C-alpha positions in Angstrom: 108.3 -71.0 77.4 105.7 -68.8 75.8 104.0 -71.4 73.6 101.2 -69.0 72.7 103.7 -66.5 71.3 105.6 -69.2 69.4 102.4 -70.6 67.9 101.2 -67.1 67.0 104.4 -66.3 65.3 104.3 -69.5 63.4 100.7 -69.1 62.3 101.2 -65.5 61.2 104.4 -66.4 59.3 102.6 -69.4 57.6 99.7 -67.2 56.5 102.1 -64.5 55.2 104.2 -67.2 53.4 101.1 -68.8 51.8 99.9 -65.4 50.7 103.2 -64.4 49.3 103.8 -67.7 47.6 101.3 -66.8 44.9 103.1 -63.6 44.0 106.7 -64.1 44.9 108.1 -67.5 46.0 111.4 -66.1 47.2 109.8 -63.8 49.8 107.7 -66.7 51.1 110.8 -68.7 51.8 112.5 -65.7 53.5 109.5 -65.2 55.7 109.5 -68.8 56.8 113.2 -68.7 57.6 113.0 -65.5 59.5 110.1 -66.8 61.5 112.0 -70.0 62.2 115.0 -68.0 63.5 112.8 -65.9 65.8 111.1 -69.1 67.2 114.5 -70.8 67.6 115.9 -67.8 69.5 112.8 -67.8 71.8 113.3 -71.5 72.5 117.0 -71.1 73.2 116.4 -68.2 75.6 114.0 -70.4 77.6 116.4 -73.4 77.4 118.9 -72.0 79.9 117.1 -73.2 83.1 116.9 -76.7 81.7 120.6 -76.7 80.8 121.5 -75.6 84.3 119.3 -78.3 85.8 120.9 -81.0 83.7 124.3 -79.7 84.7 123.4 -79.8 88.3 122.1 -83.3 88.0 125.2 -84.6 86.2 127.5 -82.9 88.7 125.6 -84.6 91.5 126.3 -88.0 90.0 130.1 -87.5 90.0 130.4 -88.1 86.3 132.9 -86.2 84.2 131.8 -82.9 82.8 132.9 -84.3 79.4 129.7 -86.3 79.3 127.6 -83.2 79.8 129.5 -81.4 77.0 128.9 -84.3 74.7 125.2 -84.2 75.6 124.8 -80.5 75.0 126.8 -80.4 71.8 124.8 -83.4 70.5 121.6 -81.5 71.3 122.9 -78.4 69.5 123.8 -80.4 66.4 120.4 -82.0 66.4 118.6 -78.7 66.6 120.8 -77.1 64.0 120.6 -79.9 61.6 116.8 -80.2 61.9 116.3 -76.5 61.5 118.6 -76.4 58.5 116.9 -79.4 56.9 113.4 -78.0 57.4 114.5 -74.7 55.9 115.9 -76.6 52.9 112.6 -78.5 52.5 110.6 -75.2 52.7 112.8 -74.0 49.8 111.9 -77.2 47.8 115.4 -78.8 48.2 114.5 -82.2 49.7 117.8 -83.8 48.6 119.8 -81.1 50.2 117.8 -81.5 53.4 118.6 -85.2 53.5 122.3 -84.4 53.2 122.1 -82.0 56.1 120.4 -84.6 58.2 123.0 -87.2 57.3 125.8 -84.7 58.2 124.2 -84.1 61.6 124.0 -87.8 62.3 127.6 -88.3 61.4 128.7 -85.3 63.4 127.0 -86.7 66.5 128.6 -90.1 65.9 132.1 -88.5 65.7 131.4 -86.3 68.7 130.4 -89.3 70.8 133.4 -91.5 69.9 135.3 -90.7 73.1 132.3 -91.7 75.1 132.1 -95.1 73.2 135.8 -95.5 73.8 135.4 -95.0 77.6 132.5 -97.5 77.7 134.5 -100.1 75.8 137.5 -99.7 78.1 135.3 -100.0 81.1 133.7 -103.2 79.7 137.1 -104.7 78.9 138.3 -103.9 82.4 135.3 -105.6 83.9 135.8 -108.7 81.7 139.5 -109.0 82.3 139.3 -107.8 85.9 
């Protein structure tokens, strides 16, 4: 991951946003969101090797691929909710940001319900077994 490029992009965007904030608040928010998207794309492009490594590790354990999908979807929900909430906070909408974070947490809970069900069934089988 090119952390120097990401940090540089963030610093330049922050300087532009602060400068524009004095004259036009809307453009400052747009600059922040665009920079966030550019940084997010850079991160996602560099995330592919890590995802492949996790998939290889999980397939070596003999676990169902369903667990890997739950993990990757949960990570995606976390990243998307955090990015959206931060963008809302940058726009001055803290209450909306809190709602986005709550929606992300509930989405992860709903997504992981099949995993909890499997764990509960396994525990019941061990207790009754």
